[in-house]
Structures are given as C-alpha cells and as structure tokens.
Backbone as ProteinMPNN parsed JSONL, in Angstrom:
{"seq_chain_A": "MAILTVPKVLREKLGDEGVEALIALLNEAAHHERDNLLGILAERFERRVTEEGKRLEVQMAELEKRLDHRIAEEVSRLEKQIAEVKVALGERYASLVRWMFIFWAGQIGVIVALFALLR", "coords_chain_A": {"N_chain_A": [[104.159, 45.276, 181.321], [102.168, 42.664, 181.689], [100.507, 41.687, 184.291], [100.648, 38.639, 185.65], [98.22, 36.126, 186.969], [98.334, 33.525, 188.696], [96.494, 30.533, 188.974], [94.761, 29.044, 191.63], [94.978, 26.013, 191.854], [96.901, 25.605, 190.175], [99.217, 26.639, 191.505], [99.061, 25.503, 193.805], [99.668, 23.129, 193.096], [102.135, 23.439, 191.817], [103.943, 24.809, 193.727], [105.662, 27.609, 195.265], [107.998, 28.135, 194.198], [107.771, 26.934, 191.696], [105.817, 28.552, 190.537], [107.044, 30.583, 190.153], [109.166, 29.919, 188.353], [107.609, 29.37, 186.301], [106.455, 31.748, 185.732], [108.333, 33.268, 185.213], [109.601, 32.361, 182.746], [106.949, 32.536, 181.203], [107.326, 34.881, 181.234], [109.723, 35.623, 179.545], [109.329, 34.15, 177.146], [107.498, 35.826, 176.133], [108.748, 38.161, 175.875], [110.873, 37.411, 173.868], [109.054, 36.846, 171.967], [108.247, 39.506, 171.604], [110.96, 40.55, 170.386], [111.074, 39.039, 168.701], [108.706, 40.01, 167.117], [109.355, 42.431, 166.808], [111.598, 42.847, 165.145], [110.856, 41.743, 162.641], [108.839, 43.408, 162.081], [111.086, 45.651, 161.774], [112.037, 44.983, 159.667], [110.045, 44.745, 157.468], [109.683, 47.611, 157.331], [111.945, 48.854, 156.702], [112.301, 47.754, 154.316], [110.261, 48.454, 152.701], [110.719, 51.518, 152.982], [113.221, 51.271, 151.455], [111.818, 50.476, 148.937], [109.883, 52.68, 148.818], [111.749, 54.852, 148.623], [113.39, 54.347, 146.233], [110.995, 54.142, 144.408], [110.957, 57.214, 144.716], [113.331, 58.142, 143.652], [112.81, 57.509, 140.692], [110.989, 58.931, 140.168], [111.997, 61.175, 140.273], [113.908, 61.6, 138.677], [112.296, 61.343, 136.547], [111.218, 63.769, 136.713], [113.147, 65.559, 136.806], [114.234, 65.254, 133.864], [111.845, 65.961, 132.276], [111.956, 68.33, 133.081], [114.68, 69.411, 132.493], [114.133, 69.185, 129.504], [112.138, 71.09, 128.987], [113.731, 73.705, 130.253], [115.355, 73.482, 127.924], [113.665, 74.351, 125.896], [112.591, 76.69, 126.353], [115.116, 78.241, 126.593], [115.785, 77.747, 123.719], [113.275, 79.203, 122.578], [113.874, 81.908, 123.742], [116.049, 82.255, 122.805], [115.641, 82.625, 120.019], [114.173, 84.949, 120.025], [115.609, 86.692, 121.129], [117.407, 87.001, 118.865], [115.259, 87.784, 116.892], [115.171, 90.498, 117.934], [117.673, 91.308, 117.245], [117.837, 91.473, 114.705], [115.522, 93.261, 114.388], [116.485, 95.547, 115.528], [118.862, 96.154, 113.653], [117.905, 96.379, 111.327], [116.497, 98.875, 111.93], [118.774, 100.51, 112.383], [119.963, 100.751, 110.109], [118.129, 102.077, 108.812], [117.994, 104.475, 110.108], [120.552, 105.264, 109.344], [120.331, 105.458, 106.54], [118.429, 107.594, 106.412], [119.858, 109.274, 107.76], [121.957, 109.671, 105.795], [120.582, 111.118, 103.35], [119.769, 113.4, 104.745], [121.928, 114.714, 105.103], [123.047, 114.75, 102.546], [121.308, 116.27, 101.038], [121.799, 118.689, 102.839], [124.449, 119.506, 101.985], [123.481, 119.615, 99.353], [121.939, 122.151, 99.739], [123.795, 123.697, 100.733], [125.896, 123.777, 98.596], [124.037, 124.736, 96.564], [123.951, 127.413, 97.797], [126.506, 128.314, 97.563], [126.822, 128.7, 94.968], [124.64, 130.741, 94.295], [125.905, 132.72, 95.325], [128.225, 133.469, 94.053]], "CA_chain_A": [[104.519, 44.187, 181.304], [101.057, 41.96, 181.882], [100.754, 40.99, 185.608], [99.996, 37.403, 185.615], [98.05, 35.571, 188.345], [98.476, 32.007, 188.661], [95.167, 30.248, 189.596], [95.373, 28.268, 193.158], [95.311, 24.762, 191.842], [98.189, 25.51, 189.678], [99.846, 27.18, 192.962], [99.262, 24.281, 194.68], [100.713, 21.538, 192.33], [103.884, 23.602, 191.351], [104.655, 25.563, 194.598], [105.608, 28.755, 195.241], [109.003, 28.144, 193.285], [107.114, 26.318, 190.433], [104.839, 29.464, 189.851], [107.904, 31.759, 189.7], [109.9, 29.843, 187.399], [106.584, 29.293, 185.076], [106.122, 33.094, 185.36], [109.707, 33.781, 184.668], [109.275, 31.26, 181.445], [106.275, 32.917, 180.506], [107.846, 36.418, 180.586], [110.873, 35.082, 178.625], [108.816, 33.855, 175.955], [106.886, 36.83, 175.764], [110.034, 38.901, 175.632], [111.546, 36.755, 172.962], [108.255, 37.23, 170.929], [108.2, 40.535, 171.287], [111.779, 40.907, 170.149], [111.042, 38.814, 167.041], [107.862, 40.496, 166.258], [109.902, 43.976, 166.505], [112.634, 42.483, 164.071], [109.853, 41.716, 161.666], [108.326, 45.025, 161.854], [111.631, 46.63, 161.333], [112.386, 44.537, 158.311], [109.222, 45.316, 156.568], [109.845, 48.927, 157.662], [112.978, 49.065, 155.942], [111.834, 47.292, 152.597], [109.208, 49.717, 152.455], [111.513, 52.935, 153.205], [113.926, 51.193, 150.202], [111.079, 50.898, 147.892], [109.824, 54.583, 148.136], [113.13, 55.445, 148.34], [113.587, 54.07, 144.448], [110.238, 54.944, 143.788], [111.022, 58.85, 144.487], [114.306, 58.287, 143.01], [112.825, 57.637, 139.404], [110.344, 60.065, 139.835], [112.818, 62.501, 140.304], [114.861, 61.226, 137.311], [111.576, 61.803, 135.29], [111.119, 65.112, 136.486], [114.79, 66.223, 136.044], [114.429, 64.8, 132.475], [111.057, 67.103, 131.776], [112.911, 69.851, 133.452], [115.708, 69.59, 131.372], [113.469, 69.539, 128.243], [111.386, 72.683, 129.442], [114.407, 74.589, 130.167], [115.694, 73.679, 126.748], [112.757, 75.086, 125.169], [112.59, 78.104, 126.586], [116.5, 78.529, 126.282], [115.542, 77.879, 122.383], [112.542, 80.074, 122.216], [114.658, 83.109, 123.885], [117.47, 82.762, 121.697], [114.748, 83.063, 118.397], [113.443, 86.185, 120.097], [117.287, 87.652, 120.812], [117.552, 87.281, 117.083], [114.525, 89.197, 116.369], [115.581, 91.65, 118.378], [119.003, 91.658, 116.623], [117.682, 91.629, 113.159], [114.883, 94.433, 113.974], [117.668, 96.672, 115.767], [119.665, 95.936, 112.373], [116.835, 97.304, 110.231], [116.463, 100.029, 112.544], [120.541, 101.2, 112.417], [120.417, 100.805, 108.776], [117.079, 103.046, 108.22], [118.618, 105.8, 110.382], [121.932, 105.666, 108.654], [120.191, 106.019, 105.32], [117.968, 108.613, 106.643], [120.983, 110.497, 108.121], [122.309, 109.925, 104.316], [119.406, 111.334, 102.801], [119.603, 114.457, 105.247], [123.559, 115.183, 104.484], [123.066, 114.764, 100.95], [120.447, 117.429, 101.385], [122.391, 120.049, 103.381], [125.423, 119.322, 100.894], [122.964, 120.25, 97.946], [121.419, 123.179, 99.965], [125.531, 124.524, 100.743], [126.116, 124.383, 97.087], [123.539, 125.955, 95.708], [123.786, 129.091, 98.027], [127.686, 128.925, 97.006], [126.349, 129.093, 93.487], [123.948, 131.751, 94.442], [126.686, 134.048, 95.935], [129.851, 133.664, 93.24]], "C_chain_A": [[103.018, 43.856, 181.981], [101.329, 41.604, 183.418], [100.126, 39.916, 185.291], [99.861, 37.031, 187.016], [97.582, 33.974, 188.125], [97.099, 31.359, 189.361], [95.892, 29.224, 190.968], [95.235, 27.087, 193.316], [96.417, 24.568, 191.439], [99.148, 25.911, 191.068], [100.161, 25.759, 193.534], [100.151, 23.105, 194.372], [102.018, 22.433, 192.133], [104.339, 24.135, 192.842], [104.961, 27.202, 194.072], [107.317, 29.023, 194.134], [108.945, 27.657, 191.591], [106.747, 27.611, 189.717], [105.75, 30.515, 189.501], [108.806, 31.38, 188.709], [108.585, 29.817, 186.156], [106.351, 30.853, 184.973], [107.258, 33.706, 184.759], [109.638, 33.221, 183.115], [108.174, 32.166, 180.59], [106.59, 34.373, 180.019], [108.888, 36.55, 179.793], [110.678, 34.992, 177.383], [108.107, 35.091, 175.402], [107.885, 37.872, 175.021], [110.605, 38.66, 174.283], [110.354, 37.089, 171.751], [108.087, 38.786, 170.402], [109.476, 41.263, 170.462], [111.765, 40.708, 168.608], [109.848, 39.508, 166.302], [108.381, 42.108, 165.667], [111.054, 43.636, 165.144], [111.982, 42.448, 162.384], [109.475, 42.98, 160.952], [109.263, 45.751, 161.096], [112.598, 45.828, 160.006], [111.461, 45.022, 157.245], [109.402, 46.979, 156.365], [111.106, 49.204, 156.392], [113.041, 48.659, 154.118], [110.979, 48.437, 152.457], [109.894, 50.831, 152.287], [112.291, 52.532, 151.849], [112.78, 51.113, 149.064], [110.505, 52.013, 147.425], [110.75, 54.729, 148.061], [113.619, 55.274, 146.759], [112.635, 54.558, 143.582], [110.176, 56.749, 143.347], [111.959, 58.967, 143.851], [114.119, 58.543, 141.382], [111.729, 58.464, 139.367], [111.111, 61.295, 139.756], [113.505, 62.612, 139.186], [113.695, 61.616, 136.387], [111.488, 63.357, 135.47], [112.173, 65.977, 136.343], [114.403, 66.49, 134.732], [113.388, 66.227, 132.087], [111.784, 68.489, 132.307], [113.863, 70.262, 132.582], [114.981, 70.11, 130.039], [113.086, 70.88, 128.278], [112.574, 73.71, 129.117], [114.884, 74.994, 128.902], [114.966, 74.196, 125.731], [112.542, 76.518, 125.311], [113.603, 78.668, 126.157], [116.376, 78.696, 124.408], [114.634, 79.102, 121.722], [113.328, 81.814, 122.385], [115.477, 83.385, 123.283], [117.069, 83.198, 120.543], [114.416, 84.592, 118.787], [114.596, 87.092, 120.682], [117.608, 87.762, 119.392], [116.74, 87.762, 116.55], [114.794, 90.391, 116.835], [116.396, 92.452, 117.581], [118.631, 92.432, 115.052], [116.701, 93.054, 113.117], [115.988, 95.769, 114.173], [118.574, 96.967, 114.486], [119.187, 96.791, 111.891], [116.608, 98.474, 110.55], [117.229, 100.819, 112.365], [120.362, 101.776, 110.745], [119.254, 101.713, 107.92], [117.398, 104.265, 108.644], [119.59, 106.007, 109.566], [121.368, 106.067, 107.26], [118.964, 107.375, 105.518], [119.019, 110.137, 106.903], [121.799, 110.613, 106.639], [121.702, 110.595, 103.76], [119.402, 113.24, 103.094], [121.013, 115.099, 104.789], [123.689, 115.263, 103.391], [122.337, 116.141, 100.675], [121.212, 118.648, 101.674], [123.173, 120.3, 102.315], [124.58, 120.249, 100.015], [122.524, 121.993, 98.362], [123.17, 124.267, 100.199], [125.878, 125.023, 99.136], [125.696, 124.888, 96.33], [123.743, 127.295, 96.313], [125.458, 129.259, 97.517], [127.411, 129.501, 95.693], [125.709, 130.065, 93.158], [125.147, 133.279, 94.539], [127.526, 134.473, 95.125], [129.145, 134.654, 92.286]], "O_chain_A": [[102.604, 44.688, 182.788], [102.465, 41.221, 183.699], [99.067, 40.016, 184.672], [100.624, 37.259, 187.954], [96.641, 33.502, 187.486], [96.754, 31.884, 190.42], [97.047, 28.85, 191.172], [95.271, 26.627, 194.457], [97.131, 23.686, 191.914], [99.833, 24.97, 191.469], [101.22, 25.142, 193.647], [100.957, 22.429, 195.01], [103.056, 21.827, 192.401], [105.451, 23.667, 193.085], [104.668, 27.789, 193.03], [107.545, 30.046, 193.487], [109.704, 27.892, 190.651], [107.164, 27.867, 188.587], [105.412, 31.341, 188.653], [109.343, 32.294, 188.084], [108.843, 30.352, 185.078], [105.981, 31.176, 183.844], [107.163, 34.571, 183.888], [109.637, 34.141, 182.297], [108.443, 32.5, 179.436], [106.309, 34.921, 178.953], [109.043, 37.654, 179.27], [111.41, 35.474, 176.518], [108.174, 35.313, 174.193], [107.791, 38.276, 173.862], [110.825, 39.63, 173.557], [110.734, 37.56, 170.679], [107.878, 39.187, 169.257], [109.27, 42.346, 169.915], [112.106, 41.437, 167.677], [109.876, 39.624, 165.077], [108.049, 42.736, 164.661], [111.12, 44.445, 164.219], [112.437, 42.922, 161.343], [109.667, 43.425, 159.82], [108.934, 46.386, 160.094], [113.693, 46.209, 159.594], [111.887, 45.614, 156.254], [109.246, 47.49, 155.256], [110.897, 49.755, 155.311], [113.615, 49.141, 153.141], [111.46, 49.429, 151.91], [109.665, 51.308, 151.175], [112.128, 53.365, 150.958], [112.999, 51.908, 148.149], [110.462, 52.419, 146.264], [110.95, 54.825, 146.85], [114.227, 56.195, 146.214], [112.835, 55.135, 142.513], [109.713, 57.353, 142.379], [111.879, 59.978, 143.153], [114.802, 59.344, 140.745], [111.475, 58.786, 138.206], [110.742, 62.308, 139.162], [113.715, 63.723, 138.7], [114.034, 62.244, 135.384], [111.659, 64.122, 134.521], [112.069, 67.069, 135.782], [114.22, 67.64, 134.333], [113.865, 67.298, 131.711], [112.001, 69.512, 131.657], [113.857, 71.344, 131.995], [115.184, 71.229, 129.568], [113.678, 71.747, 127.635], [112.584, 74.416, 128.108], [114.966, 76.165, 128.529], [115.53, 74.507, 124.682], [112.349, 77.329, 124.405], [113.434, 79.593, 125.362], [116.85, 79.691, 123.862], [114.962, 79.791, 120.756], [113.356, 82.674, 121.505], [115.833, 84.543, 123.065], [117.749, 84.0, 119.902], [114.396, 85.426, 117.882], [114.395, 88.307, 120.657], [118.107, 88.79, 118.934], [117.091, 88.364, 115.536], [114.642, 91.37, 116.104], [116.242, 93.622, 117.231], [119.001, 93.481, 114.524], [116.849, 93.877, 112.213], [116.263, 96.657, 113.366], [118.993, 98.119, 114.368], [119.675, 97.92, 111.844], [116.478, 99.301, 109.648], [116.829, 101.962, 112.148], [120.58, 102.912, 110.324], [119.358, 102.012, 106.73], [117.222, 105.219, 107.886], [119.533, 107.071, 108.951], [121.918, 107.043, 106.749], [118.763, 108.07, 104.522], [119.003, 111.308, 106.525], [122.272, 111.719, 106.379], [122.591, 111.226, 103.188], [119.181, 114.119, 102.261], [120.978, 116.078, 104.043], [124.625, 115.981, 103.037], [122.931, 117.031, 100.067], [121.279, 119.561, 100.852], [122.826, 121.223, 101.578], [124.848, 121.445, 99.901], [122.702, 122.92, 97.572], [123.378, 125.397, 99.756], [126.05, 126.143, 98.657], [126.289, 125.486, 95.431], [123.737, 128.287, 95.584], [125.729, 130.369, 97.057], [127.738, 130.644, 95.374], [125.846, 130.533, 92.028], [125.133, 134.387, 94.002], [127.814, 135.669, 95.153], [129.781, 135.206, 91.389]]}, "name": "protein", "num_of_chains": 1, "seq": "MAILTVPKVLREKLGDEGVEALIALLNEAAHHERDNLLGILAERFERRVTEEGKRLEVQMAELEKRLDHRIAEEVSRLEKQIAEVKVALGERYASLVRWMFIFWAGQIGVIVALFALLR"}
C-alpha cells in the first residue's frame, strides 16, 4: 500500500482524527477500485479464455475431420495394394500348379514309355 503524507495545512484544518479518517477513506476507495479493476480483468480473462477455447475446439474438429479423411484414403490405398498382392499370389499359385501338372504328365509319359519298352 502507498504511504500517504497529509500536507500540514490539511492536518491543521482536519485534526488528527480527521486526517486518520481521510486516510482510511482514501485507502478504502483504493481497495474498492482495485477490487473493481480485478473484477473487470477477471471477466476479460474469462471471456478471452472462452473465445480461445471455442477457437481451439473448431480447429480440433477440422483437424480431426482432415485426419479421418486421410486415414480413410490410406486404408483404401492399402486395401487396393492387398487386393493386388492377392491377385499376384493367385496368379503365381496357378502358374505353379500348371507347371506341376506338366511335370507330372511328363513323368507319367516317361513311366508309360519305360513300361512299353520293357514288355
């Protein structure tokens, strides 16, 4: 708190009790003014925090929407790649079965030819 000095002329006119009363009045006025200022600042701060909170919520919603869209795109891309891999594996398997059949047919042909020669 600030220290108040009361001029001599005022002290002489008011007396000791008057000066003390004046100082108490000024201190009380300063206290009320400080309380009012703190109240105003608190309201401004609360309003600002609320506005920033709303702004952040909007930004988070937009970010979430973009992230969901990006995730959906990536999942779709991965599903396409998985489908391509399945097709490639199926083609490889079919090719392998085809070569196995040709090999078995050739082996059966050789065995039949050997039996025909040995008879």
